[in-house]
C-alpha positions, 0 to 999 in steps of 0.5 A: 194935252194930246188927248185934249187937241184930238177932242177939239180937232175931233169934226177937223179928223172926221172931216178928213176921214169923210173926204176919204183920209185911211186911218193910217194918215190920220195916227200920224198926223196925230203922232206928228203933233206928240212927236214935235210937242216932244221934241220942241221940250226936250230941246228946250229943256237939254237947252235949259240943263246946257245953260244951268248945270253949274247949277244943277251939280249943287241940286243934285248929288253924283252929277258932273258937268258933263254926265252922259246918262242925264244928257243924254239917257233921260231925255231917250226916257222921256221922248219914250214915254211921250211917244207911248203916252201918244199912241191911246190919243192917236188911236181914239182919233182913229176911231172917231165915226165921221157920221155921227161926229159931223152930224152932232 
């Protein structure tokens, strides 16, 4: 999703770079978008899991109602994976050539 968004916003990113945005600012722009999406997903997922934890217990063997591994480690692992997946689109955004993108 983030890669598609970077491709759609290539002209905007090129314009920001042409107007003087540093590569670190562009990197931060894309990473913040990925972190925001991750935070929303993890928050909604935890809320849904807390709301439906009795039915989840019957679906997954060995999970208690207050299982710390499920409610702490899993969201942390998912957030770390999303951050790692956000790095490639962010680096691609930094390598955009403003001149060729704005001309094309």
